[in-house]
PDB file with SEQRES, HELIX, SHEET and CRYST1 records, atoms N, CA, C and O in Angstrom:
SEQRES   1 A   74  MET VAL LYS PHE PHE LYS TYR VAL GLU GLU GLN GLY LYS          
SEQRES   2 A   74  LYS GLU GLY GLU LYS GLN GLY GLU LYS LYS LEU PHE LYS          
SEQRES   3 A   74  LYS LEU ILE LYS GLY ASN PHE GLU GLY CYS ASP ASP LYS          
SEQRES   4 A   74  ILE ILE GLU LEU ILE ASP GLN ALA GLU ILE SER LYS ILE          
SEQRES   5 A   74  GLU GLU LEU SER GLY ARG ILE SER LYS ILE ASN ASP LEU          
SEQRES   6 A   74  LYS GLU LEU GLU GLU ALA LEU LYS HIS                          
HELIX    1 AA1 VAL A    2  ASN A   32  1                                  31    
HELIX    2 AA2 ASP A   38  GLN A   46  1                                   9    
HELIX    3 AA3 ILE A   49  GLY A   57  1                                   9    
HELIX    4 AA4 ILE A   59  LYS A   61  5                                   3    
HELIX    5 AA5 LEU A   65  LYS A   73  1                                   9    
CRYST1    1.000    1.000    1.000  90.00  90.00  90.00 P 1           1          
ATOM      1  N   MET A   1      31.337   6.999 -10.467  1.00  0.00           N  
ATOM      2  CA  MET A   1      31.049   5.954  -9.506  1.00  0.00           C  
ATOM      3  C   MET A   1      30.251   6.506  -8.322  1.00  0.00           C  
ATOM      4  O   MET A   1      29.349   5.840  -7.815  1.00  0.00           O  
ATOM      5  N   VAL A   2      30.577   7.703  -7.892  1.00  0.00           N  
ATOM      6  CA  VAL A   2      29.868   8.327  -6.781  1.00  0.00           C  
ATOM      7  C   VAL A   2      28.411   8.568  -7.165  1.00  0.00           C  
ATOM      8  O   VAL A   2      27.512   8.378  -6.346  1.00  0.00           O  
ATOM      9  N   LYS A   3      28.177   8.984  -8.403  1.00  0.00           N  
ATOM     10  CA  LYS A   3      26.806   9.201  -8.873  1.00  0.00           C  
ATOM     11  C   LYS A   3      26.003   7.912  -8.806  1.00  0.00           C  
ATOM     12  O   LYS A   3      24.826   7.917  -8.446  1.00  0.00           O  
ATOM     13  N   PHE A   4      26.645   6.821  -9.154  1.00  0.00           N  
ATOM     14  CA  PHE A   4      25.981   5.523  -9.114  1.00  0.00           C  
ATOM     15  C   PHE A   4      25.538   5.186  -7.694  1.00  0.00           C  
ATOM     16  O   PHE A   4      24.404   4.758  -7.478  1.00  0.00           O  
ATOM     17  N   PHE A   5      26.428   5.376  -6.732  1.00  0.00           N  
ATOM     18  CA  PHE A   5      26.097   5.070  -5.344  1.00  0.00           C  
ATOM     19  C   PHE A   5      24.986   5.976  -4.818  1.00  0.00           C  
ATOM     20  O   PHE A   5      24.120   5.531  -4.064  1.00  0.00           O  
ATOM     21  N   LYS A   6      25.012   7.244  -5.216  1.00  0.00           N  
ATOM     22  CA  LYS A   6      23.948   8.158  -4.816  1.00  0.00           C  
ATOM     23  C   LYS A   6      22.618   7.730  -5.421  1.00  0.00           C  
ATOM     24  O   LYS A   6      21.582   7.783  -4.757  1.00  0.00           O  
ATOM     25  N   TYR A   7      22.648   7.308  -6.673  1.00  0.00           N  
ATOM     26  CA  TYR A   7      21.442   6.827  -7.334  1.00  0.00           C  
ATOM     27  C   TYR A   7      20.888   5.600  -6.609  1.00  0.00           C  
ATOM     28  O   TYR A   7      19.690   5.532  -6.335  1.00  0.00           O  
ATOM     29  N   VAL A   8      21.736   4.652  -6.303  1.00  0.00           N  
ATOM     30  CA  VAL A   8      21.316   3.434  -5.614  1.00  0.00           C  
ATOM     31  C   VAL A   8      20.748   3.781  -4.235  1.00  0.00           C  
ATOM     32  O   VAL A   8      19.745   3.206  -3.811  1.00  0.00           O  
ATOM     33  N   GLU A   9      21.385   4.712  -3.547  1.00  0.00           N  
ATOM     34  CA  GLU A   9      20.908   5.138  -2.240  1.00  0.00           C  
ATOM     35  C   GLU A   9      19.519   5.776  -2.344  1.00  0.00           C  
ATOM     36  O   GLU A   9      18.645   5.489  -1.527  1.00  0.00           O  
ATOM     37  N   GLU A  10      19.315   6.632  -3.334  1.00  0.00           N  
ATOM     38  CA  GLU A  10      18.016   7.277  -3.538  1.00  0.00           C  
ATOM     39  C   GLU A  10      16.939   6.250  -3.853  1.00  0.00           C  
ATOM     40  O   GLU A  10      15.820   6.344  -3.348  1.00  0.00           O  
ATOM     41  N   GLN A  11      17.273   5.277  -4.680  1.00  0.00           N  
ATOM     42  CA  GLN A  11      16.306   4.233  -5.029  1.00  0.00           C  
ATOM     43  C   GLN A  11      15.947   3.409  -3.797  1.00  0.00           C  
ATOM     44  O   GLN A  11      14.791   3.022  -3.624  1.00  0.00           O  
ATOM     45  N   GLY A  12      16.918   3.141  -2.952  1.00  0.00           N  
ATOM     46  CA  GLY A  12      16.670   2.411  -1.712  1.00  0.00           C  
ATOM     47  C   GLY A  12      15.742   3.183  -0.787  1.00  0.00           C  
ATOM     48  O   GLY A  12      14.852   2.602  -0.166  1.00  0.00           O  
ATOM     49  N   LYS A  13      15.951   4.487  -0.697  1.00  0.00           N  
ATOM     50  CA  LYS A  13      15.083   5.328   0.134  1.00  0.00           C  
ATOM     51  C   LYS A  13      13.657   5.327  -0.401  1.00  0.00           C  
ATOM     52  O   LYS A  13      12.700   5.213   0.365  1.00  0.00           O  
ATOM     53  N   LYS A  14      13.518   5.454  -1.717  1.00  0.00           N  
ATOM     54  CA  LYS A  14      12.187   5.459  -2.328  1.00  0.00           C  
ATOM     55  C   LYS A  14      11.469   4.140  -2.077  1.00  0.00           C  
ATOM     56  O   LYS A  14      10.278   4.124  -1.769  1.00  0.00           O  
ATOM     57  N   GLU A  15      12.193   3.038  -2.211  1.00  0.00           N  
ATOM     58  CA  GLU A  15      11.590   1.726  -1.981  1.00  0.00           C  
ATOM     59  C   GLU A  15      11.185   1.584  -0.517  1.00  0.00           C  
ATOM     60  O   GLU A  15      10.132   1.023  -0.213  1.00  0.00           O  
ATOM     61  N   GLY A  16      12.007   2.084   0.373  1.00  0.00           N  
ATOM     62  CA  GLY A  16      11.685   2.051   1.796  1.00  0.00           C  
ATOM     63  C   GLY A  16      10.440   2.860   2.116  1.00  0.00           C  
ATOM     64  O   GLY A  16       9.615   2.443   2.929  1.00  0.00           O  
ATOM     65  N   GLU A  17      10.303   4.006   1.484  1.00  0.00           N  
ATOM     66  CA  GLU A  17       9.106   4.830   1.682  1.00  0.00           C  
ATOM     67  C   GLU A  17       7.861   4.106   1.177  1.00  0.00           C  
ATOM     68  O   GLU A  17       6.816   4.142   1.826  1.00  0.00           O  
ATOM     69  N   LYS A  18       7.968   3.456   0.031  1.00  0.00           N  
ATOM     70  CA  LYS A  18       6.831   2.710  -0.518  1.00  0.00           C  
ATOM     71  C   LYS A  18       6.413   1.600   0.437  1.00  0.00           C  
ATOM     72  O   LYS A  18       5.225   1.410   0.699  1.00  0.00           O  
ATOM     73  N   GLN A  19       7.392   0.873   0.953  1.00  0.00           N  
ATOM     74  CA  GLN A  19       7.084  -0.220   1.868  1.00  0.00           C  
ATOM     75  C   GLN A  19       6.460   0.310   3.157  1.00  0.00           C  
ATOM     76  O   GLN A  19       5.568  -0.317   3.728  1.00  0.00           O  
ATOM     77  N   GLY A  20       6.934   1.464   3.608  1.00  0.00           N  
ATOM     78  CA  GLY A  20       6.368   2.088   4.803  1.00  0.00           C  
ATOM     79  C   GLY A  20       4.922   2.498   4.600  1.00  0.00           C  
ATOM     80  O   GLY A  20       4.092   2.318   5.491  1.00  0.00           O  
ATOM     81  N   GLU A  21       4.615   3.050   3.431  1.00  0.00           N  
ATOM     82  CA  GLU A  21       3.231   3.439   3.124  1.00  0.00           C  
ATOM     83  C   GLU A  21       2.323   2.219   3.073  1.00  0.00           C  
ATOM     84  O   GLU A  21       1.198   2.255   3.573  1.00  0.00           O  
ATOM     85  N   LYS A  22       2.806   1.146   2.474  1.00  0.00           N  
ATOM     86  CA  LYS A  22       2.003  -0.072   2.398  1.00  0.00           C  
ATOM     87  C   LYS A  22       1.795  -0.669   3.789  1.00  0.00           C  
ATOM     88  O   LYS A  22       0.709  -1.160   4.098  1.00  0.00           O  
ATOM     89  N   LYS A  23       2.820  -0.630   4.620  1.00  0.00           N  
ATOM     90  CA  LYS A  23       2.703  -1.155   5.979  1.00  0.00           C  
ATOM     91  C   LYS A  23       1.663  -0.358   6.764  1.00  0.00           C  
ATOM     92  O   LYS A  23       0.834  -0.939   7.464  1.00  0.00           O  
ATOM     93  N   LEU A  24       1.702   0.943   6.652  1.00  0.00           N  
ATOM     94  CA  LEU A  24       0.738   1.796   7.335  1.00  0.00           C  
ATOM     95  C   LEU A  24      -0.680   1.545   6.818  1.00  0.00           C  
ATOM     96  O   LEU A  24      -1.626   1.499   7.604  1.00  0.00           O  
ATOM     97  N   PHE A  25      -0.832   1.383   5.510  1.00  0.00           N  
ATOM     98  CA  PHE A  25      -2.139   1.113   4.921  1.00  0.00           C  
ATOM     99  C   PHE A  25      -2.697  -0.221   5.432  1.00  0.00           C  
ATOM    100  O   PHE A  25      -3.890  -0.330   5.716  1.00  0.00           O  
ATOM    101  N   LYS A  26      -1.836  -1.225   5.546  1.00  0.00           N  
ATOM    102  CA  LYS A  26      -2.279  -2.520   6.074  1.00  0.00           C  
ATOM    103  C   LYS A  26      -2.798  -2.374   7.502  1.00  0.00           C  
ATOM    104  O   LYS A  26      -3.827  -2.951   7.855  1.00  0.00           O  
ATOM    105  N   LYS A  27      -2.088  -1.604   8.318  1.00  0.00           N  
ATOM    106  CA  LYS A  27      -2.539  -1.375   9.692  1.00  0.00           C  
ATOM    107  C   LYS A  27      -3.885  -0.659   9.704  1.00  0.00           C  
ATOM    108  O   LYS A  27      -4.761  -0.981  10.506  1.00  0.00           O  
ATOM    109  N   LEU A  28      -4.040   0.293   8.829  1.00  0.00           N  
ATOM    110  CA  LEU A  28      -5.297   1.029   8.718  1.00  0.00           C  
ATOM    111  C   LEU A  28      -6.443   0.089   8.344  1.00  0.00           C  
ATOM    112  O   LEU A  28      -7.529   0.164   8.918  1.00  0.00           O  
ATOM    113  N   ILE A  29      -6.197  -0.781   7.394  1.00  0.00           N  
ATOM    114  CA  ILE A  29      -7.214  -1.736   6.949  1.00  0.00           C  
ATOM    115  C   ILE A  29      -7.548  -2.710   8.069  1.00  0.00           C  
ATOM    116  O   ILE A  29      -8.723  -2.955   8.345  1.00  0.00           O  
ATOM    117  N   LYS A  30      -6.536  -3.265   8.712  1.00  0.00           N  
ATOM    118  CA  LYS A  30      -6.779  -4.231   9.794  1.00  0.00           C  
ATOM    119  C   LYS A  30      -7.535  -3.587  10.952  1.00  0.00           C  
ATOM    120  O   LYS A  30      -8.336  -4.248  11.614  1.00  0.00           O  
ATOM    121  N   GLY A  31      -7.288  -2.311  11.200  1.00  0.00           N  
ATOM    122  CA  GLY A  31      -7.966  -1.615  12.278  1.00  0.00           C  
ATOM    123  C   GLY A  31      -9.395  -1.230  11.951  1.00  0.00           C  
ATOM    124  O   GLY A  31     -10.214  -1.076  12.857  1.00  0.00           O  
ATOM    125  N   ASN A  32      -9.708  -1.072  10.682  1.00  0.00           N  
ATOM    126  CA  ASN A  32     -11.037  -0.623  10.279  1.00  0.00           C  
ATOM    127  C   ASN A  32     -11.964  -1.727   9.780  1.00  0.00           C  
ATOM    128  O   ASN A  32     -13.183  -1.555   9.751  1.00  0.00           O  
ATOM    129  N   PHE A  33     -11.390  -2.848   9.391  1.00  0.00           N  
ATOM    130  CA  PHE A  33     -12.198  -3.927   8.826  1.00  0.00           C  
ATOM    131  C   PHE A  33     -11.860  -5.245   9.512  1.00  0.00           C  
ATOM    132  O   PHE A  33     -10.726  -5.718   9.437  1.00  0.00           O  
ATOM    133  N   GLU A  34     -12.838  -5.828  10.172  1.00  0.00           N  
ATOM    134  CA  GLU A  34     -12.632  -7.134  10.787  1.00  0.00           C  
ATOM    135  C   GLU A  34     -12.563  -8.201   9.702  1.00  0.00           C  
ATOM    136  O   GLU A  34     -13.228  -8.096   8.672  1.00  0.00           O  
ATOM    137  N   GLY A  35     -11.767  -9.208   9.940  1.00  0.00           N  
ATOM    138  CA  GLY A  35     -11.687 -10.324   9.016  1.00  0.00           C  
ATOM    139  C   GLY A  35     -10.782 -10.091   7.819  1.00  0.00           C  
ATOM    140  O   GLY A  35     -10.894 -10.790   6.812  1.00  0.00           O  
ATOM    141  N   CYS A  36      -9.894  -9.125   7.917  1.00  0.00           N  
ATOM    142  CA  CYS A  36      -8.952  -8.863   6.820  1.00  0.00           C  
ATOM    143  C   CYS A  36      -8.081 -10.106   6.639  1.00  0.00           C  
ATOM    144  O   CYS A  36      -7.387 -10.526   7.565  1.00  0.00           O  
ATOM    145  N   ASP A  37      -8.121 -10.683   5.457  1.00  0.00           N  
ATOM    146  CA  ASP A  37      -7.404 -11.931   5.227  1.00  0.00           C  
ATOM    147  C   ASP A  37      -6.138 -11.740   4.403  1.00  0.00           C  
ATOM    148  O   ASP A  37      -5.808 -10.633   3.979  1.00  0.00           O  
ATOM    149  N   ASP A  38      -5.445 -12.845   4.191  1.00  0.00           N  
ATOM    150  CA  ASP A  38      -4.184 -12.818   3.454  1.00  0.00           C  
ATOM    151  C   ASP A  38      -4.366 -12.356   2.010  1.00  0.00           C  
ATOM    152  O   ASP A  38      -3.450 -11.781   1.422  1.00  0.00           O  
ATOM    153  N   LYS A  39      -5.535 -12.601   1.442  1.00  0.00           N  
ATOM    154  CA  LYS A  39      -5.801 -12.197   0.061  1.00  0.00           C  
ATOM    155  C   LYS A  39      -5.733 -10.670  -0.074  1.00  0.00           C  
ATOM    156  O   LYS A  39      -5.147 -10.156  -1.026  1.00  0.00           O  
ATOM    157  N   ILE A  40      -6.328  -9.954   0.872  1.00  0.00           N  
ATOM    158  CA  ILE A  40      -6.303  -8.495   0.856  1.00  0.00           C  
ATOM    159  C   ILE A  40      -4.867  -8.002   1.049  1.00  0.00           C  
ATOM    160  O   ILE A  40      -4.422  -7.086   0.357  1.00  0.00           O  
ATOM    161  N   ILE A  41      -4.154  -8.607   1.984  1.00  0.00           N  
ATOM    162  CA  ILE A  41      -2.768  -8.209   2.246  1.00  0.00           C  
ATOM    163  C   ILE A  41      -1.902  -8.422   1.009  1.00  0.00           C  
ATOM    164  O   ILE A  41      -1.054  -7.587   0.692  1.00  0.00           O  
ATOM    165  N   GLU A  42      -2.109  -9.519   0.321  1.00  0.00           N  
ATOM    166  CA  GLU A  42      -1.366  -9.808  -0.903  1.00  0.00           C  
ATOM    167  C   GLU A  42      -1.679  -8.774  -1.989  1.00  0.00           C  
ATOM    168  O   GLU A  42      -0.779  -8.324  -2.698  1.00  0.00           O  
ATOM    169  N   LEU A  43      -2.947  -8.403  -2.117  1.00  0.00           N  
ATOM    170  CA  LEU A  43      -3.328  -7.381  -3.101  1.00  0.00           C  
ATOM    171  C   LEU A  43      -2.681  -6.039  -2.777  1.00  0.00           C  
ATOM    172  O   LEU A  43      -2.257  -5.314  -3.676  1.00  0.00           O  
ATOM    173  N   ILE A  44      -2.608  -5.716  -1.494  1.00  0.00           N  
ATOM    174  CA  ILE A  44      -1.949  -4.470  -1.086  1.00  0.00           C  
ATOM    175  C   ILE A  44      -0.469  -4.525  -1.452  1.00  0.00           C  
ATOM    176  O   ILE A  44       0.080  -3.554  -1.974  1.00  0.00           O  
ATOM    177  N   ASP A  45       0.173  -5.653  -1.180  1.00  0.00           N  
ATOM    178  CA  ASP A  45       1.595  -5.804  -1.498  1.00  0.00           C  
ATOM    179  C   ASP A  45       1.867  -5.672  -2.992  1.00  0.00           C  
ATOM    180  O   ASP A  45       2.916  -5.166  -3.391  1.00  0.00           O  
ATOM    181  N   GLN A  46       0.929  -6.122  -3.813  1.00  0.00           N  
ATOM    182  CA  GLN A  46       1.101  -6.086  -5.265  1.00  0.00           C  
ATOM    183  C   GLN A  46       0.704  -4.750  -5.887  1.00  0.00           C  
ATOM    184  O   GLN A  46       1.079  -4.459  -7.022  1.00  0.00           O  
ATOM    185  N   ALA A  47      -0.041  -3.950  -5.161  1.00  0.00           N  
ATOM    186  CA  ALA A  47      -0.582  -2.702  -5.720  1.00  0.00           C  
ATOM    187  C   ALA A  47       0.510  -1.652  -5.922  1.00  0.00           C  
ATOM    188  O   ALA A  47       1.496  -1.599  -5.187  1.00  0.00           O  
ATOM    189  N   GLU A  48       0.305  -0.836  -6.922  1.00  0.00           N  
ATOM    190  CA  GLU A  48       1.178   0.315  -7.147  1.00  0.00           C  
ATOM    191  C   GLU A  48       0.983   1.305  -6.002  1.00  0.00           C  
ATOM    192  O   GLU A  48      -0.105   1.388  -5.432  1.00  0.00           O  
ATOM    193  N   ILE A  49       2.010   2.040  -5.672  1.00  0.00           N  
ATOM    194  CA  ILE A  49       1.928   2.984  -4.566  1.00  0.00           C  
ATOM    195  C   ILE A  49       0.890   4.069  -4.852  1.00  0.00           C  
ATOM    196  O   ILE A  49       0.263   4.581  -3.925  1.00  0.00           O  
ATOM    197  N   SER A  50       0.705   4.418  -6.101  1.00  0.00           N  
ATOM    198  CA  SER A  50      -0.306   5.421  -6.444  1.00  0.00           C  
ATOM    199  C   SER A  50      -1.715   4.928  -6.081  1.00  0.00           C  
ATOM    200  O   SER A  50      -2.556   5.723  -5.662  1.00  0.00           O  
ATOM    201  N   LYS A  51      -1.973   3.640  -6.236  1.00  0.00           N  
ATOM    202  CA  LYS A  51      -3.267   3.056  -5.873  1.00  0.00           C  
ATOM    203  C   LYS A  51      -3.444   3.089  -4.353  1.00  0.00           C  
ATOM    204  O   LYS A  51      -4.528   3.396  -3.858  1.00  0.00           O  
ATOM    205  N   ILE A  52      -2.382   2.774  -3.620  1.00  0.00           N  
ATOM    206  CA  ILE A  52      -2.433   2.810  -2.150  1.00  0.00           C  
ATOM    207  C   ILE A  52      -2.717   4.232  -1.677  1.00  0.00           C  
ATOM    208  O   ILE A  52      -3.522   4.438  -0.768  1.00  0.00           O  
ATOM    209  N   GLU A  53      -2.061   5.206  -2.288  1.00  0.00           N  
ATOM    210  CA  GLU A  53      -2.280   6.603  -1.916  1.00  0.00           C  
ATOM    211  C   GLU A  53      -3.713   7.031  -2.212  1.00  0.00           C  
ATOM    212  O   GLU A  53      -4.334   7.732  -1.413  1.00  0.00           O  
ATOM    213  N   GLU A  54      -4.234   6.610  -3.355  1.00  0.00           N  
ATOM    214  CA  GLU A  54      -5.612   6.944  -3.724  1.00  0.00           C  
ATOM    215  C   GLU A  54      -6.602   6.354  -2.719  1.00  0.00           C  
ATOM    216  O   GLU A  54      -7.502   7.046  -2.243  1.00  0.00           O  
ATOM    217  N   LEU A  55      -6.429   5.078  -2.402  1.00  0.00           N  
ATOM    218  CA  LEU A  55      -7.341   4.412  -1.481  1.00  0.00           C  
ATOM    219  C   LEU A  55      -7.202   4.941  -0.060  1.00  0.00           C  
ATOM    220  O   LEU A  55      -8.188   4.981   0.676  1.00  0.00           O  
ATOM    221  N   SER A  56      -6.029   5.338   0.331  1.00  0.00           N  
ATOM    222  CA  SER A  56      -5.825   5.927   1.660  1.00  0.00           C  
ATOM    223  C   SER A  56      -6.638   7.201   1.803  1.00  0.00           C  
ATOM    224  O   SER A  56      -7.176   7.489   2.872  1.00  0.00           O  
ATOM    225  N   GLY A  57      -6.724   7.951   0.731  1.00  0.00           N  
ATOM    226  CA  GLY A  57      -7.463   9.200   0.749  1.00  0.00           C  
ATOM    227  C   GLY A  57      -8.966   9.033   0.826  1.00  0.00           C  
ATOM    228  O   GLY A  57      -9.677   9.954   1.228  1.00  0.00           O  
ATOM    229  N   ARG A  58      -9.451   7.872   0.448  1.00  0.00           N  
ATOM    230  CA  ARG A  58     -10.897   7.664   0.463  1.00  0.00           C  
ATOM    231  C   ARG A  58     -11.310   6.433   1.279  1.00  0.00           C  
ATOM    232  O   ARG A  58     -12.371   5.852   1.050  1.00  0.00           O  
ATOM    233  N   ILE A  59     -10.469   6.052   2.220  1.00  0.00           N  
ATOM    234  CA  ILE A  59     -10.737   4.851   3.012  1.00  0.00           C  
ATOM    235  C   ILE A  59     -12.049   4.958   3.797  1.00  0.00           C  
ATOM    236  O   ILE A  59     -12.728   3.953   4.003  1.00  0.00           O  
ATOM    237  N   SER A  60     -12.401   6.147   4.225  1.00  0.00           N  
ATOM    238  CA  SER A  60     -13.632   6.302   5.006  1.00  0.00           C  
ATOM    239  C   SER A  60     -14.887   6.054   4.175  1.00  0.00           C  
ATOM    240  O   SER A  60     -15.972   5.866   4.727  1.00  0.00           O  
ATOM    241  N   LYS A  61     -14.745   6.054   2.868  1.00  0.00           N  
ATOM    242  CA  LYS A  61     -15.892   5.839   1.994  1.00  0.00           C  
ATOM    243  C   LYS A  61     -16.013   4.389   1.527  1.00  0.00           C  
ATOM    244  O   LYS A  61     -16.988   4.020   0.871  1.00  0.00           O  
ATOM    245  N   ILE A  62     -15.024   3.577   1.867  1.00  0.00           N  
ATOM    246  CA  ILE A  62     -15.068   2.162   1.496  1.00  0.00           C  
ATOM    247  C   ILE A  62     -15.844   1.427   2.578  1.00  0.00           C  
ATOM    248  O   ILE A  62     -15.498   1.498   3.757  1.00  0.00           O  
ATOM    249  N   ASN A  63     -16.890   0.724   2.177  1.00  0.00           N  
ATOM    250  CA  ASN A  63     -17.823   0.126   3.123  1.00  0.00           C  
ATOM    251  C   ASN A  63     -17.413  -1.232   3.681  1.00  0.00           C  
ATOM    252  O   ASN A  63     -17.699  -1.540   4.838  1.00  0.00           O  
ATOM    253  N   ASP A  64     -16.747  -2.041   2.869  1.00  0.00           N  
ATOM    254  CA  ASP A  64     -16.398  -3.375   3.347  1.00  0.00           C  
ATOM    255  C   ASP A  64     -15.185  -3.921   2.598  1.00  0.00           C  
ATOM    256  O   ASP A  64     -14.682  -3.296   1.665  1.00  0.00           O  
ATOM    257  N   LEU A  65     -14.727  -5.097   3.023  1.00  0.00           N  
ATOM    258  CA  LEU A  65     -13.538  -5.695   2.419  1.00  0.00           C  
ATOM    259  C   LEU A  65     -13.752  -6.069   0.958  1.00  0.00           C  
ATOM    260  O   LEU A  65     -12.813  -6.023   0.163  1.00  0.00           O  
ATOM    261  N   LYS A  66     -14.959  -6.433   0.604  1.00  0.00           N  
ATOM    262  CA  LYS A  66     -15.255  -6.785  -0.787  1.00  0.00           C  
ATOM    263  C   LYS A  66     -15.038  -5.563  -1.696  1.00  0.00           C  
ATOM    264  O   LYS A  66     -14.448  -5.673  -2.771  1.00  0.00           O  
ATOM    265  N   GLU A  67     -15.518  -4.424  -1.252  1.00  0.00           N  
ATOM    266  CA  GLU A  67     -15.338  -3.185  -2.015  1.00  0.00           C  
ATOM    267  C   GLU A  67     -13.847  -2.819  -2.105  1.00  0.00           C  
ATOM    268  O   GLU A  67     -13.372  -2.381  -3.153  1.00  0.00           O  
ATOM    269  N   LEU A  68     -13.127  -3.000  -1.012  1.00  0.00           N  
ATOM    270  CA  LEU A  68     -11.690  -2.747  -1.005  1.00  0.00           C  
ATOM    271  C   LEU A  68     -10.976  -3.677  -1.968  1.00  0.00           C  
ATOM    272  O   LEU A  68     -10.110  -3.247  -2.729  1.00  0.00           O  
ATOM    273  N   GLU A  69     -11.332  -4.928  -1.935  1.00  0.00           N  
ATOM    274  CA  GLU A  69     -10.717  -5.911  -2.836  1.00  0.00           C  
ATOM    275  C   GLU A  69     -10.924  -5.520  -4.285  1.00  0.00           C  
ATOM    276  O   GLU A  69      -9.985  -5.565  -5.081  1.00  0.00           O  
ATOM    277  N   GLU A  70     -12.130  -5.139  -4.633  1.00  0.00           N  
ATOM    278  CA  GLU A  70     -12.421  -4.712  -6.009  1.00  0.00           C  
ATOM    279  C   GLU A  70     -11.609  -3.475  -6.389  1.00  0.00           C  
ATOM    280  O   GLU A  70     -11.106  -3.381  -7.509  1.00  0.00           O  
ATOM    281  N   ALA A  71     -11.483  -2.540  -5.469  1.00  0.00           N  
ATOM    282  CA  ALA A  71     -10.712  -1.329  -5.735  1.00  0.00           C  
ATOM    283  C   ALA A  71      -9.233  -1.648  -5.950  1.00  0.00           C  
ATOM    284  O   ALA A  71      -8.582  -1.043  -6.801  1.00  0.00           O  
ATOM    285  N   LEU A  72      -8.710  -2.589  -5.186  1.00  0.00           N  
ATOM    286  CA  LEU A  72      -7.302  -2.969  -5.338  1.00  0.00           C  
ATOM    287  C   LEU A  72      -7.036  -3.708  -6.652  1.00  0.00           C  
ATOM    288  O   LEU A  72      -5.936  -3.629  -7.199  1.00  0.00           O  
ATOM    289  N   LYS A  73      -8.028  -4.415  -7.150  1.00  0.00           N  
ATOM    290  CA  LYS A  73      -7.875  -5.161  -8.393  1.00  0.00           C  
ATOM    291  C   LYS A  73      -7.891  -4.255  -9.624  1.00  0.00           C  
ATOM    292  O   LYS A  73      -7.379  -4.638 -10.676  1.00  0.00           O  
ATOM    293  N   HIS A  74      -8.468  -3.068  -9.506  1.00  0.00           N  
ATOM    294  CA  HIS A  74      -8.595  -2.178 -10.668  1.00  0.00           C  
ATOM    295  C   HIS A  74      -7.640  -1.051 -10.592  1.00  0.00           C  
ATOM    296  O   HIS A  74      -7.610  -0.205 -11.486  1.00  0.00           O  
TER     297      HIS A  74                                                      
END                                                                             
């Protein structure tokens, strides 16, 4: 039973970290691109964390929201 609770706790921490990364990425996008709409935010929320990490690493090379949207879709 203790193992179960530890597992649940670890999963909760991991989910919290994922949500934190997505929240930070949204702030980064809103700060760098004017006109960020709900569609982009929804795509970020739906994206795998690995995609968010990849895009965070190359955000300076993304030119506009259209390019970001395409990157989030793939």
